[in-house]
C-alpha positions as CSV (number, residue, x, y, z in Angstrom):
1,X,13.9,10.5,24.9
2,X,16.2,10.1,21.9
3,X,19.8,10.8,23.0
4,X,21.1,12.2,19.7
5,X,18.0,13.9,18.4
6,X,19.1,16.5,15.8
7,X,22.8,16.1,16.7
8,X,23.9,16.1,13.0
9,X,21.8,19.1,12.2
10,X,23.0,20.9,15.2
11,X,26.6,20.7,14.0
12,X,25.7,22.5,10.9
13,X,23.4,24.9,12.7
14,X,26.3,26.1,14.9
15,X,28.9,26.1,12.2
16,X,30.6,29.5,12.0
17,X,28.9,30.8,15.1
18,X,31.6,31.9,17.4
19,X,30.7,33.6,20.7
20,X,27.8,35.7,19.4
21,X,27.6,37.5,22.8
22,X,25.6,37.2,26.0
23,X,22.7,39.3,25.2
24,X,21.1,41.9,27.4
25,X,20.8,41.2,31.1
26,X,19.6,44.6,32.3
27,X,15.9,44.1,32.0
28,X,13.6,44.5,35.0
29,X,12.3,41.1,36.1
30,X,9.4,42.8,37.8
31,X,8.1,44.4,34.6
32,X,5.3,42.8,32.6
33,X,6.7,40.5,30.0
34,X,5.9,37.4,27.9
35,X,8.7,34.8,27.8
36,X,8.9,32.1,25.1
37,X,9.9,28.7,26.4
38,X,10.9,26.0,23.9
39,X,11.2,22.4,24.9
40,X,11.1,18.8,23.5
41,X,8.2,17.2,25.4
42,X,5.4,16.1,23.2
43,X,3.4,13.3,24.8
44,X,0.0,14.3,26.3
45,X,0.9,13.7,29.9
46,X,4.3,15.4,29.5
47,X,2.7,18.5,28.0
48,X,0.1,18.6,30.8
49,X,3.0,18.4,33.3
50,X,4.8,21.3,31.5
51,X,1.7,23.4,31.5
52,X,1.1,22.7,35.2
53,X,4.7,23.8,35.9
54,X,4.1,27.1,34.0
55,X,0.9,27.7,35.9
56,X,2.7,27.4,39.2
57,X,5.4,29.8,38.0
58,X,2.9,32.4,36.7
59,X,1.1,32.3,40.1
60,X,4.3,33.2,41.8
61,X,5.2,35.8,39.1
62,X,2.0,37.4,37.9
63,X,3.9,39.9,35.8
64,X,5.5,37.2,33.7
65,X,3.5,35.2,31.1
66,X,5.1,32.1,29.5
67,X,4.3,30.9,26.0
68,X,5.3,27.3,25.7
69,X,6.2,25.5,22.5
70,X,6.8,21.7,22.7
71,X,8.2,19.0,20.4
72,X,11.1,21.2,19.4
73,X,14.5,19.7,18.3
74,X,17.9,21.1,19.1
75,X,18.5,21.9,15.5
76,X,15.3,24.0,15.4
77,X,16.2,25.8,18.6
78,X,19.7,26.7,17.4
79,X,18.6,27.8,14.0
80,X,16.2,30.2,15.7
81,X,18.9,31.5,18.0
82,X,21.2,32.1,15.1
83,X,18.5,34.1,13.4
84,X,17.5,36.0,16.5
85,X,14.6,38.4,16.4
86,X,11.3,38.5,18.2
87,X,10.4,34.9,17.3
88,X,13.4,33.4,19.0
89,X,12.9,31.7,22.4
90,X,14.1,33.1,25.7
91,X,14.4,29.9,27.7
92,X,15.4,26.7,25.9
93,X,15.7,23.1,26.9
94,X,17.2,20.0,25.3
95,X,17.1,16.3,25.8
96,X,20.7,16.1,24.4
97,X,23.3,16.6,27.1
98,X,26.0,15.7,24.6
99,X,25.5,19.1,22.9
100,X,26.3,21.1,26.1
101,X,29.8,21.6,24.9
102,X,28.5,23.3,21.8
103,X,26.0,25.4,23.6
104,X,28.7,26.7,25.9
105,X,31.6,27.2,23.5
106,X,29.5,28.9,20.8
107,X,27.9,31.3,23.3
108,X,24.4,30.5,22.0
109,X,23.3,29.8,25.6
110,X,24.4,32.4,28.1
111,X,26.8,31.8,31.1
112,X,24.6,31.2,34.1
113,X,27.2,31.7,36.8
114,X,26.5,35.5,37.1
115,X,22.8,34.7,37.6
116,X,23.5,32.0,40.1
117,X,25.8,34.2,42.2
118,X,23.4,37.2,42.0
119,X,20.5,35.2,43.4
120,X,22.6,33.1,45.9
121,X,22.1,29.7,44.3
122,X,25.1,27.5,45.3
123,X,25.1,25.0,42.3
124,X,27.5,22.6,44.0
125,X,25.1,22.2,47.0
126,X,22.0,22.2,44.9
127,X,22.7,19.7,42.1
128,X,24.2,16.2,42.2
129,X,27.8,16.2,40.8
130,X,27.2,13.9,37.8
131,X,24.2,16.1,36.7
132,X,26.2,19.3,37.2
133,X,29.1,17.9,35.1
134,X,27.0,17.4,32.0
135,X,25.6,21.0,32.1
136,X,29.0,22.8,31.9
137,X,32.0,22.8,29.6
138,X,35.5,24.1,30.1
139,X,34.4,26.1,33.2
140,X,31.3,27.7,31.6
141,X,28.0,26.9,33.2
142,X,25.6,27.5,30.3
143,X,22.9,25.1,31.3
144,X,21.2,23.6,34.4
145,X,19.7,20.1,35.0
146,X,16.0,20.0,34.4
147,X,15.1,16.4,35.6
148,X,17.3,13.5,34.8
149,X,17.0,10.1,33.1
150,X,18.4,7.0,34.8
151,X,18.7,3.8,32.9
152,X,18.2,0.3,34.4
153,X,16.6,-3.0,33.8
154,X,12.9,-3.9,33.3
155,X,12.2,-7.6,33.7
156,X,9.3,-9.9,33.2
157,X,8.6,-11.5,36.6
158,X,6.4,-14.2,35.1
159,X,9.1,-15.2,32.7
160,X,11.6,-15.3,35.5
161,X,9.4,-17.6,37.5
162,X,8.9,-20.0,34.6
163,X,12.7,-20.2,34.1
164,X,13.3,-20.7,37.8
165,X,15.2,-17.4,38.2
166,X,14.7,-15.9,41.7
167,X,16.2,-12.4,41.2
168,X,17.6,-10.1,38.5
169,X,21.2,-10.8,37.5
170,X,23.9,-8.6,39.2
171,X,27.0,-9.5,37.2
172,X,27.6,-9.9,33.5
173,X,28.2,-13.6,33.8
174,X,24.8,-14.0,35.6
175,X,23.3,-11.8,32.9
176,X,24.5,-14.0,30.1
177,X,23.4,-17.2,31.9
178,X,19.9,-15.8,32.6
179,X,19.5,-14.4,29.1
180,X,20.1,-17.8,27.7
181,X,17.8,-19.5,30.2
182,X,15.0,-17.1,29.5
183,X,15.2,-17.6,25.7
184,X,12.4,-19.7,24.3
185,X,12.5,-20.9,20.7
186,X,9.6,-21.8,18.4
187,X,10.6,-23.7,15.3
188,X,13.5,-21.9,13.6
189,X,12.8,-18.6,15.4
190,X,12.4,-17.2,18.8
191,X,9.2,-17.1,20.9
192,X,10.9,-15.1,23.7
193,X,14.4,-13.7,23.9
194,X,16.0,-13.4,27.3
195,X,17.6,-10.1,26.2
196,X,18.0,-8.3,22.9
197,X,21.7,-7.2,22.8
198,X,21.7,-5.6,19.4
199,X,22.7,-1.9,19.6
200,X,20.0,-0.7,17.2
201,X,17.2,-2.0,19.5
202,X,15.2,0.8,21.1
203,X,17.3,2.4,23.9
204,X,20.3,0.1,23.4
205,X,22.8,2.8,22.3
206,X,26.2,1.3,23.2
207,X,27.2,4.1,25.6
208,X,24.3,3.2,27.9
209,X,25.4,-0.4,28.6
210,X,29.1,0.7,28.5
211,X,28.3,2.9,31.6
212,X,28.3,-0.3,33.7
213,X,32.0,-0.4,33.2
214,X,32.5,3.2,34.5
215,X,34.4,4.2,31.4
216,X,36.7,7.2,30.8
217,X,36.3,8.5,27.3
218,X,38.9,11.2,27.5
219,X,42.1,11.9,29.4
220,X,43.0,15.1,31.3
221,X,44.1,16.7,28.0
222,X,40.9,15.9,26.2
223,X,42.4,13.0,24.1
224,X,40.2,10.0,23.4
225,X,41.3,7.0,25.5
226,X,38.9,4.2,24.6
227,X,41.8,1.9,23.6
228,X,43.4,2.3,27.0
229,X,42.6,0.5,30.2
230,X,40.7,-2.4,28.7
231,X,37.1,-1.4,29.6
232,X,36.0,-0.8,26.0
233,X,37.5,-4.0,24.8
234,X,35.9,-6.0,27.6
235,X,32.6,-4.4,27.1
236,X,32.6,-5.2,23.4
237,X,33.8,-8.7,24.0
238,X,30.9,-9.3,26.5
239,X,28.6,-8.0,23.8
240,X,29.9,-10.4,21.2
241,X,29.8,-13.3,23.6
242,X,26.2,-12.5,24.5
243,X,25.2,-12.3,20.8
244,X,26.9,-15.7,20.1
245,X,25.2,-17.3,23.1
246,X,21.8,-16.1,22.0
247,X,22.0,-17.5,18.5
248,X,24.1,-15.1,16.5
249,X,23.8,-11.7,15.0
250,X,21.8,-12.7,11.9
251,X,19.0,-14.5,13.7
252,X,18.8,-11.8,16.3
253,X,18.5,-9.0,13.7
254,X,15.9,-11.0,11.9
255,X,13.9,-11.3,15.1
256,X,14.4,-7.6,15.8
257,X,12.5,-6.8,12.6
258,X,9.4,-8.4,14.0
259,X,9.3,-5.9,16.9
260,X,6.7,-3.1,17.0
261,X,7.5,0.6,17.5
262,X,9.1,1.4,20.9
263,X,6.4,3.8,21.9
264,X,3.5,1.6,20.7
265,X,1.4,-1.1,22.2
266,X,3.6,-3.5,20.2
267,X,6.7,-2.7,22.1
268,X,8.8,-5.9,22.3
269,X,9.0,-6.0,26.1
270,X,5.3,-5.2,26.5
271,X,4.4,-8.0,24.1
272,X,6.6,-10.5,25.8
273,X,9.2,-10.9,23.0
274,X,12.0,-9.9,25.4
275,X,12.2,-10.8,29.1
276,X,14.9,-8.4,30.2
277,X,15.1,-4.9,28.8
278,X,17.4,-1.8,29.2
279,X,15.3,1.3,29.5
280,X,14.8,4.6,31.2
281,X,12.8,5.6,34.3
282,X,9.8,6.9,32.2
283,X,9.0,3.4,30.7
284,X,7.1,2.4,33.8
285,X,4.3,4.9,33.1
286,X,3.8,3.3,29.6
287,X,3.7,-0.2,31.1
288,X,1.1,1.0,33.6
289,X,-1.0,2.9,31.1
290,X,-1.1,0.0,28.6
291,X,-1.7,-2.6,31.4
292,X,1.1,-5.0,30.7
293,X,-0.3,-8.6,30.7
294,X,2.4,-9.8,33.1
295,X,4.1,-8.9,36.3
296,X,7.1,-6.8,35.9
297,X,9.8,-5.2,38.0
298,X,12.9,-3.0,37.8
299,X,16.5,-3.4,38.8
300,X,19.9,-1.9,38.0
301,X,21.7,-3.3,35.0
302,X,24.4,-5.9,35.9
303,X,28.0,-4.9,36.2
304,X,31.3,-6.6,35.2
305,X,32.2,-9.5,37.4
306,X,35.3,-7.8,38.7
307,X,33.3,-4.7,39.7
308,X,30.6,-6.5,41.6
309,X,30.8,-3.9,44.4
310,X,29.5,-1.2,42.0
311,X,26.2,-3.0,41.4
312,X,23.4,-0.4,41.6
313,X,25.1,2.0,39.1
314,X,23.7,3.0,35.8
315,X,23.8,5.4,32.9
316,X,22.6,9.0,33.6
317,X,21.5,11.7,31.2
318,X,18.7,14.2,31.3
319,X,17.1,17.4,30.1
320,X,19.2,20.5,30.3
321,X,17.9,24.1,30.2
322,X,19.4,27.5,29.6
323,X,18.8,31.1,28.5
324,X,19.1,32.1,24.9
325,X,21.9,34.6,24.2
326,X,19.5,36.7,22.0
327,X,16.9,37.1,24.8
328,X,16.1,40.7,25.7
329,X,14.5,39.5,28.9
330,X,17.3,37.5,30.5
331,X,16.6,38.5,34.1
332,X,13.0,37.4,33.7
333,X,14.1,34.3,31.9
334,X,16.4,33.5,34.8
335,X,13.4,33.7,37.2
336,X,11.7,31.0,35.1
337,X,14.8,28.9,34.7
338,X,15.6,29.1,38.4
339,X,12.0,28.0,39.3
340,X,12.0,25.1,36.9
341,X,15.4,23.8,38.0
342,X,15.8,24.7,41.7
343,X,12.4,25.0,43.4
344,X,12.1,21.7,45.3
345,X,8.3,21.3,45.2
346,X,8.3,22.2,41.5
347,X,11.0,19.7,40.7
348,X,9.3,16.9,42.7
349,X,5.9,17.6,41.1
350,X,7.3,17.5,37.6
351,X,9.4,14.4,38.3
352,X,6.3,12.6,39.7
353,X,4.2,13.6,36.7
354,X,6.5,12.2,34.0
355,X,8.6,9.7,36.0
356,X,11.9,11.4,35.3
357,X,14.4,11.5,38.1
358,X,14.5,14.8,40.2
359,X,17.6,16.9,39.4
360,X,18.3,18.5,42.8
361,X,19.6,17.0,46.0
362,X,16.7,18.4,48.0
363,X,14.1,17.0,45.6
364,X,15.7,13.5,45.6
365,X,15.3,13.5,49.4
366,X,11.8,14.9,49.4
367,X,9.1,12.9,51.2
368,X,6.7,14.0,48.4
369,X,8.6,12.1,45.8
370,X,6.7,9.1,44.3
371,X,7.2,6.0,46.4
372,X,6.4,3.5,43.7
373,X,9.1,0.8,44.0
374,X,9.6,0.5,40.3
375,X,10.3,4.2,40.0
376,X,12.5,4.2,43.2
377,X,14.9,1.9,41.5
378,X,15.9,4.7,39.2
379,X,16.1,7.2,42.0
380,X,18.6,4.9,43.7
381,X,20.6,4.5,40.4
382,X,20.7,8.3,40.0
383,X,22.2,8.6,43.5
384,X,24.6,5.8,43.2
385,X,28.2,7.2,43.4
386,X,29.3,4.9,40.6
387,X,26.7,6.0,38.1
388,X,28.0,8.0,35.1
389,X,26.9,10.4,32.4
390,X,28.5,11.4,29.1
391,X,31.3,14.0,29.2
392,X,30.6,17.1,27.0
393,X,32.8,17.8,24.0
394,X,33.3,20.7,21.6
395,X,31.3,18.9,18.8
396,X,28.5,17.6,20.9
397,X,27.6,13.9,20.4
398,X,30.0,13.3,17.5
399,X,32.2,11.0,19.5
400,X,29.2,9.0,20.6
401,X,28.1,8.6,16.9
402,X,31.6,7.3,16.2
403,X,31.4,4.8,19.0
404,X,28.0,3.7,17.8
405,X,29.2,3.2,14.2
406,X,32.2,1.2,15.5
407,X,30.0,-0.9,17.8
408,X,27.6,-1.7,15.0
409,X,30.6,-3.1,13.0
410,X,31.8,-5.1,16.1
411,X,28.5,-6.8,16.8
412,X,28.1,-7.6,13.1
413,X,31.5,-9.4,13.1
414,X,33.2,-6.9,10.8
415,X,35.9,-6.0,13.4
416,X,38.4,-8.8,13.9
417,X,41.0,-7.0,16.0
418,X,39.4,-4.9,18.8
419,X,42.7,-3.4,20.0
420,X,43.5,-2.1,16.5
421,X,39.9,-0.9,15.9
422,X,39.8,1.0,19.2
423,X,43.0,2.8,18.5
424,X,41.6,3.8,15.1
425,X,38.4,5.0,16.9
426,X,40.4,7.1,19.3
427,X,42.3,8.7,16.3
428,X,38.9,9.4,14.6
429,X,37.4,11.1,17.7
430,X,40.6,13.2,18.2
431,X,40.6,14.3,14.6
432,X,36.9,15.2,14.7
433,X,37.5,17.3,17.9
434,X,40.5,19.0,16.4
435,X,38.5,19.9,13.2
436,X,35.7,21.3,15.3
437,X,38.1,23.7,17.1
438,X,39.6,25.0,13.9
C-alpha cells in the first residue's frame, strides 16, 4: 500500500477548510438506511475480503445496507467531503496514517470519542498503543485502526544456502556483510544483489528502514529534531556505507532500472535479482500466488549494532477509518465502523484474508489467526514494544516527503555535511508546519 498516496493533492483539498463541523449524530441506527463506504483496496482478493466483511455486518444489522466503493484515494475522499451532498461517503478509510493530523484538525473526520464512550468501547484496552497513536492528533480521536501493516525482511533461502549464510542478519554490520556476500556479478553488471538499498526501490521509503533506530521526529513542543541525538546521521551513514560496499550509487541505480513492476511477476525479489528485501506483511500472499521458484522466509529487519537488544522491531503503519463530518447517518456509520475495527472475529477474518496484521489486542491473541510462520513474523513485529509508527502532523506526510527528498540527495552523494544538512531539514519541516497552521 503506497504510504503517501494522494498526499500532495490532499494538502490542497483541505486548504481553507477549518473545522467544518461534526455533522448530525441524532439519527436512529435501527432505522433502514444505506451507508456509503469508501476505501482504497482494489486487488481481487482484497475486494472479496471487503465484500465478505460487509456481508457479515449486514447479517448482524439487517436494517443497514452498505454500498462499497474501492480504489479511492485520500484526495478523492476529501474532495467529496468538502463538497458534501448525497454522493459523499459516510464511512471512509485511508492507507495514509500520515494524514490523520489533517483529518482531525480540519474536522473532516468526526471526533469518535463520544461514540466510543456511548457504546462502552475502551480504546486503550482495545487497540495496541502504537496503532492508537497514529489514529489521533492533539487529543482528538478522529480515526480508528483498521488492520495494520508491519514491515520486515523477505529473504531467499536458496541464495543464503549458496552463500553459506545460516540465518538472517540481526545487526547492521551483519546486514552489510551478508548483502555483500550475497551479491553475484555477471560481467560488468549484477546477476543478484544481496540487498537493493536505494530509497526509490519499491517499499524502501527511508522512514521505513529508519524505524530500526527508533527515531524521534519531533520534541515535546512539536519541533523537528532529526539533527539531534545522532540517530538520523547514523542511519544515513549506514545507508551510504552500504551503497558503497555494493558497488556505488550509479551502478545500483542502473541495475534498478532493469527491475519489473513491484506488483507484477517481474518483481525483483520474485525473479531472484535481490536476495534480501524490505517489504510488508501482505507480500507473502503474492509470493504464494505466483509460486516463487525458490524457498523464501521472513524475519525482522536488522537493528543498529548498539541496539541489538531491540531486534524484532519494525516499522508499523496501517489502514485508518473514520466517519465523514457530512454524514447524516453518523450513528449507523458508527455501527459499521465499530464492527470493522473492534469485532474480534471480523478483524481476524479480514486479517487472514489479506495478510495484514490485526489491529486489536484480542485479535492478535486469537487462536483463529493464521498460523503461517511467514505471516507470524509480522504479527510478532507488530507486538514488539520497540516497533514504531510515524507521528501525525498538521500537514500530513509533508515532513516525510522532506525526509525522502533529503535522503535521495544523501544517497546520490549530493550532501557532504550531514550535520548541516539535517539542521536545514529540521528548519524546513518546522517552517512547513508553521505555514500549515497559519
